[in-house]
C-alpha positions in Angstrom: 0.0 0.1 0.1 1.4 3.4 -1.1 2.1 5.6 1.9 2.9 8.8 -0.2 1.0 11.9 1.0 -1.9 13.1 -1.0 -3.0 16.6 -1.6 -6.8 15.6 -2.5 -9.2 17.9 -0.4 -12.3 16.0 1.1 -15.0 15.6 -1.5 -17.9 18.0 -0.9 -21.2 17.4 -2.0 -22.3 18.4 -5.4 -25.7 19.2 -4.1 -26.7 21.8 -1.2 -30.0 20.5 -0.4 -32.9 22.9 0.8 -34.4 21.7 4.2 -33.0 18.6 5.6 -34.3 16.8 2.9 -31.5 15.1 1.4 -31.0 12.3 4.0 -34.6 10.8 3.4 -34.8 11.0 -0.4 -34.9 7.5 -0.9 -37.4 6.7 1.9 -38.8 9.9 3.1 -41.4 7.7 5.4 -38.8 6.5 7.4 -38.9 9.2 10.2 -42.6 8.1 10.9 -41.2 4.9 12.9 -39.9 7.4 15.4 -43.5 8.6 16.4 -45.2 7.1 19.4 -47.7 4.4 19.5 -50.3 6.6 20.5 -49.8 8.8 17.6 -50.6 6.0 15.3 -53.5 4.7 17.5 -55.0 8.3 17.1 -54.3 8.2 13.2 -55.9 4.7 13.0 -58.9 5.9 15.0 -59.4 8.6 12.2 -58.8 6.4 9.4 -61.5 4.1 10.4 -63.7 6.8 11.5 -63.5 8.7 8.1 -63.5 5.7 6.1 -67.4 5.0 7.2 -68.3 8.6 7.1 -71.0 8.9 4.5 -74.0 10.4 6.1 -73.0 14.2 6.1 -72.0 14.3 2.3 -75.4 12.5 1.4 -77.5 14.2 4.2 -79.3 16.6 1.8 -80.0 13.8 -0.8 -81.5 11.6 1.7 -84.0 14.6 3.3 -85.0 15.4 -0.3 -85.3 11.8 -1.8 -85.9 9.5 1.0 -88.0 12.1 3.3 -89.5 14.1 0.8 -88.0 17.6 2.3 -88.0 20.7 0.1 -84.3 21.9 -0.9 -84.8 24.6 1.5 -85.7 22.6 4.6 -82.8 20.1 3.9 -80.2 22.9 3.6 -81.5 24.3 6.8 -80.8 20.8 8.5 -77.3 21.0 7.0 -76.8 24.5 8.4 -78.1 23.3 11.8 -75.4 20.7 11.8 -72.6 23.3 11.2 -74.1 25.7 13.9 -74.3 23.1 16.3 -70.7 22.2 15.6 -69.4 25.8 16.3 -71.3 25.6 19.9 -69.7 22.1 20.6 -66.2 22.9 19.8 -65.2 25.0 22.9 -67.5 22.8 25.1 -65.5 19.8 23.9 -62.3 21.6 24.5 -63.4 22.7 28.4 -64.3 18.8 28.8 -60.8 17.9 27.3 -59.2 20.0 30.2 -61.3 18.6 32.9 -61.7 15.0 32.2 -58.9 14.7 29.4 -59.3 14.3 25.8 -59.3 10.4 25.5 -62.6 9.9 27.4 -63.9 12.9 25.3 -62.9 10.9 22.0 -64.2 7.6 23.2 -67.4 9.1 24.3 -67.9 11.1 21.1 -67.4 8.2 18.8 -69.9 6.0 20.9 -72.6 8.2 21.4 -72.6 9.7 17.6 -72.4 6.0 16.3 -75.5 5.1 18.7 -77.2 8.5 17.2 -76.8 7.4 13.7 -78.4 4.0 14.3 -81.7 5.9 15.5 -81.4 8.6 12.8 -83.4 6.8 10.2 -86.5 6.7 12.9 -86.8 10.2 12.7 -89.1 11.1 9.8 -90.7 14.5 10.3 -88.9 17.8 10.4 -88.9 18.3 14.1 -87.7 15.0 14.6 -84.9 15.3 12.3 -83.7 18.6 13.1 -83.5 17.5 17.0 -81.5 14.2 16.0 -79.2 16.4 14.1 -78.5 18.6 16.7 -77.7 15.7 18.8 -75.5 14.1 16.3 -73.5 17.2 15.4 -73.1 17.7 19.2 -71.8 14.1 20.0 -69.6 13.8 16.6 -68.0 17.4 16.5 -66.7 16.9 20.1 -64.0 14.7 18.6 -61.9 17.1 16.7 -60.7 19.4 19.3 -60.1 16.1 21.7 -58.3 14.6 18.9 -56.0 17.6 18.2 -55.6 17.8 22.0 -54.8 14.2 22.5 -52.0 14.3 19.5 -50.4 17.4 20.8 -50.2 15.6 24.4 -48.6 12.2 22.9 -45.8 13.8 20.5 -42.9 15.9 21.4 -42.8 19.4 19.5 -40.1 18.3 17.1 -42.4 15.4 15.8 -45.7 17.5 15.9 -45.7 18.4 12.0 -44.9 15.0 11.1 -47.6 13.6 13.5 -50.2 16.0 12.3 -49.5 15.2 8.7 -49.9 11.5 9.5 -53.0 12.1 11.1 -54.2 14.3 7.9 -53.1 11.4 5.7 -55.2 9.0 7.7 -58.3 11.3 7.5 -57.9 11.8 3.9 -57.3 8.0 3.1 -60.6 7.4 5.0 -62.4 10.2 3.2 -61.6 8.7 -0.4 -63.4 5.5 0.9 -66.2 7.0 2.9 -68.1 9.0 0.4 -67.5 6.5 -2.5 -69.0 3.8 -0.6 -71.8 5.8 0.7 -72.8 6.5 -3.0 -72.9 2.7 -3.5 -74.9 2.3 -0.6 -77.4 5.0 -1.3 -78.3 3.1 -4.6 -79.1 0.3 -2.3 -80.8 1.7 0.7 -80.3 4.8 2.6 -80.4 2.9 5.7 -77.3 0.9 5.1 -75.6 4.0 5.2 -76.6 5.1 8.6 -76.0 1.0 9.7 -72.5 1.1 8.0 -71.6 4.9 9.2 -72.5 3.8 12.9 -70.7 0.5 12.8 -67.2 2.3 11.7 -67.8 5.0 14.2 -68.1 2.8 17.2 -65.4 0.6 15.7 -63.1 3.5 15.8 -64.1 4.1 19.6 -63.1 0.4 19.9 -59.5 1.1 18.2 -59.0 4.1 21.1 -60.0 1.5 23.9 -56.6 -0.5 22.9 -54.7 1.8 25.0 -55.2 3.8 28.4 -52.5 6.4 27.9 -53.2 9.6 29.5 -52.0 12.4 27.0 -50.8 15.2 29.1 -47.0 15.7 29.2 -45.2 14.6 25.9 -44.0 18.0 25.2 -42.9 20.5 27.4 -44.9 23.6 27.8 -44.2 26.7 26.6 -43.8 28.6 29.8 -44.5 32.0 28.5 -47.9 30.8 27.0 -48.6 29.2 30.2 -48.2 32.3 32.2 -50.4 34.3 29.9 -53.0 31.6 29.4 -53.4 31.2 33.4 -53.9 35.1 33.8 -57.3 35.1 32.2 -59.7 33.7 29.7 -58.6 33.0 25.9 -60.0 36.2 25.3 -57.6 37.8 27.1 -54.6 36.4 24.9 -54.9 38.8 22.1 -51.9 37.0 20.0 -53.9 34.1 19.8 -57.2 35.9 18.8 -55.2 37.2 16.0 -54.1 33.6 14.9 -57.8 32.5 15.1 -58.6 35.6 12.9 -56.1 34.3 10.2 -57.6 30.9 10.6 -61.0 32.0 10.0 -59.8 33.9 7.0 -57.9 31.1 5.2 -60.7 28.9 6.4 -63.1 31.2 4.2 -60.8 30.8 1.1 -60.2 27.0 1.8 -63.7 26.0 1.9 -64.7 27.8 -1.8 -63.5 24.3 -3.1 -66.8 23.0 -1.8 -68.8 25.8 -2.8 -68.0 28.9 -5.3 -65.3 26.5 -7.3 -67.8 24.0 -8.4 -70.5 26.7 -9.5 -67.7 28.6 -11.2 -66.4 25.4 -13.3 -70.1 24.7 -14.3 -71.6 28.2 -15.1 -68.4 30.0 -16.3 -65.9 27.4 -17.7 -68.8 24.7 -18.8 -67.0 21.9 -17.4 -68.5 18.7 -16.4 -69.2 17.4 -13.0 -66.8 14.6 -13.6 -64.0 16.8 -13.8 -64.7 18.6 -10.6 -64.5 15.0 -9.4 -61.3 14.5 -10.9 -59.8 17.6 -9.1 -61.0 16.1 -5.8 -58.7 13.1 -6.9 -55.9 15.2 -7.8 -55.8 16.7 -4.6 -56.2 13.7 -2.6 -53.3 12.0 -4.6 -50.8 14.7 -4.0 -51.7 14.9 -0.3 -51.0 11.1 0.2 -47.7 11.2 -1.9 -46.4 14.3 -0.5 -47.9 15.8 2.8 -46.2 13.4 5.2 -42.6 13.8 3.5 -43.0 17.5 2.9 -43.7 18.1 6.3 -40.9 16.0 7.6 -38.5 17.7 5.5 -39.8 21.0 7.1 -40.2 19.9 10.5 -37.2 22.3 11.8 -38.9 25.4 10.2 -40.2 27.8 12.5 -44.0 27.5 12.3 -44.3 31.2 11.0 -42.8 30.2 7.8 -45.0 27.1 7.0 -48.0 29.2 8.2 -47.3 32.4 6.2 -46.2 30.2 2.9 -49.5 28.2 3.2 -51.8 31.3 3.5 -50.3 32.5 0.3 -50.3 29.4 -1.6 -53.9 29.6 -0.8 -54.2 33.0 -1.9 -52.5 32.4 -5.3 -54.1 29.1 -5.8 -57.7 30.4 -5.5 -56.6 34.0 -6.8 -55.4 32.7 -9.9 -58.5 31.6 -11.0 -59.3 34.8 -11.8 -56.7 34.5 -14.9 -57.2 31.2 -15.9 -60.1 30.3 -18.4 -59.2 26.6 -19.2 -59.3 23.3 -17.4 -55.5 22.8 -17.7 -55.3 26.1 -15.6 -57.7 25.3 -13.1 -56.0 21.8 -12.4 -52.4 24.1 -12.0 -54.5 26.3 -9.3 -55.6 23.2 -7.2 -52.0 21.7 -7.3 -51.0 25.2 -5.8 -53.5 25.6 -3.1 -53.2 21.8 -2.2 -49.4 22.4 -1.5 -51.1 25.4 0.9 -53.0 22.8 2.4 -50.4 20.3 3.2 -48.2 23.1 4.6 -50.8 24.8 6.6 -53.0 22.5 8.4 -50.1 20.2 10.0 -48.5 23.8 11.0 -51.5 25.3 12.3 -52.1 22.3 14.6 -48.3 22.1 15.5 -48.4 26.2 16.5 -51.6 25.3 18.5 -49.5 22.5 20.4 -46.8 25.0 20.8 -48.6 27.9 22.1 -51.4 26.4 24.1 -50.8 26.3 27.7 -50.8 22.6 29.0 -53.6 22.7 31.5 -55.8 24.7 28.9 -54.6 22.9 25.7 -58.6 21.7 25.3 -59.8 25.0 25.5 -57.3 26.5 23.0 -57.9 23.4 20.5 -61.8 23.9 20.9 -61.4 27.7 19.8 -59.2 26.4 16.9 -61.7 23.9 15.8 -64.6 26.6 16.3 -62.8 29.2 14.0 -62.7 26.6 11.2 -66.5 25.7 11.9 -67.2 29.3 11.5 -65.4 29.5 8.3 -67.3 26.4 7.0 -70.4 27.6 8.0 -69.8 31.3 6.4 -67.4 30.7 3.8 -69.6 28.7 1.3 -72.4 31.2 1.8 -70.2 34.0 1.1 -68.5 32.8 -1.9 -71.7 31.6 -3.8 -73.4 35.0 -2.8 -70.4 36.9 -4.1 -70.0 34.9 -7.5 -73.8 35.4 -8.0 -73.8 38.8 -7.4 -70.5 40.5 -8.5 -69.0 37.7 -10.7 -66.1 35.3 -11.0 -63.0 37.9 -11.2 -64.4 39.7 -8.1 -64.5 36.7 -5.9 -61.3 35.2 -6.7 -59.7 38.5 -6.3 -61.7 38.8 -2.6 -60.2 35.4 -1.9 -56.6 36.2 -3.0 -56.8 39.4 -0.5 -58.5 37.2 2.4 -55.8 34.8 1.8 -52.9 37.5 1.7 -54.6 39.2 5.0 -54.5 35.9 6.9 -50.8 35.4 6.0 -50.2 38.7 7.6 -52.1 37.8 10.5 -50.2 34.4 10.9 -46.8 36.4 10.7 -47.7 38.4 13.5 -49.2 36.0 15.6 -46.6 33.4 15.3 -43.1 33.2 17.1 -40.2 33.9 14.3 -38.1 30.9 15.9 -39.3 27.4 16.8 -37.8 26.1 20.1 -38.0 22.4 20.1 -37.6 21.0 23.7 -37.3 17.2 24.5 -40.3 15.2 25.5 -40.7 14.5 29.1 -39.9 11.0 29.9 -41.9 8.1 28.9 -44.1 10.2 26.7 -43.9 7.6 24.0 -44.4 4.6 26.1 
């Protein structure tokens, strides 16, 4: 072997990777193995629950076809569900802080499953309205409890990946539920209620596999805890600004269920099949990229992901004012889908970072309530704008709302993210 000295310098990598993406290019999913077992159980429960979710998407069709309700009455019942969800969210949050999120989730799944079994027996308008209120109150308590539970079992450094995994489970479930519901509706609406109820109760059974108490995976933000103990959520002005951003970007996001299909039908004259294909594109992108994207940007401060996510929504929906072809519409969907993949996990992770541990449920309840208000107001506002002022105006308004949401997020979120180690035993 030659012992002559060499003048060669150590080789430097030819490519300088953005993010911390390079090490996991071949297997961008491998980091998920480090998530606690409880995070996987929560995601599994969401998968099972959403795979059976078929009543809500077909509720108006059931009420008009099966029960003979007018379109106006059916729409009122759907609005009643949304209003009840707004009220249920903060109540669920307070319950989480009192008895813990796990009992709230179990109770929500089991009770809503039982209500669904009783739903077909309600035939009059008053009976349907009453059972819808009970169903919404039971079912919608699950959302803030699930967010609080996930925050409690996952350390701060892993929260973006955990919430991305949770959203992956939800989207996979939603890709099955409505499709199965459409098939069952052609056979019997009653079977939809039975299958939805059984899968909801089964999701509760999944959560019964564990008895963990999600209350200490991540170190508490001391500053947030001190401010949170000083008064009510309404005293936390920074958090209220953040909720304002959530509301605005939520209004923009929910146009994909309201103004967008109407715009495609009336302005671009596309077929319903094209609109359905957009959902398929959205789901495929989320399944393929959301988890790797959030793992690659896990070290980012939340502010960066929140602002970029809001701006992608702004550009995605705002660009509809400029496009006039099916291909153009597809590109806008790709843009705001990447915004969706960045924004929603980042918002959930940010909530986990700022919420005082002893009031985590209340903060998650307020966050969920803001999204429920956006879901209630957004479609109505979007369709009204489209009908009265036209397509160009509504999409420019949505661009403005998305940009304003980004500004609010930039103000409300910290510029740096302090990732503290998890408390001992969090993942056991």
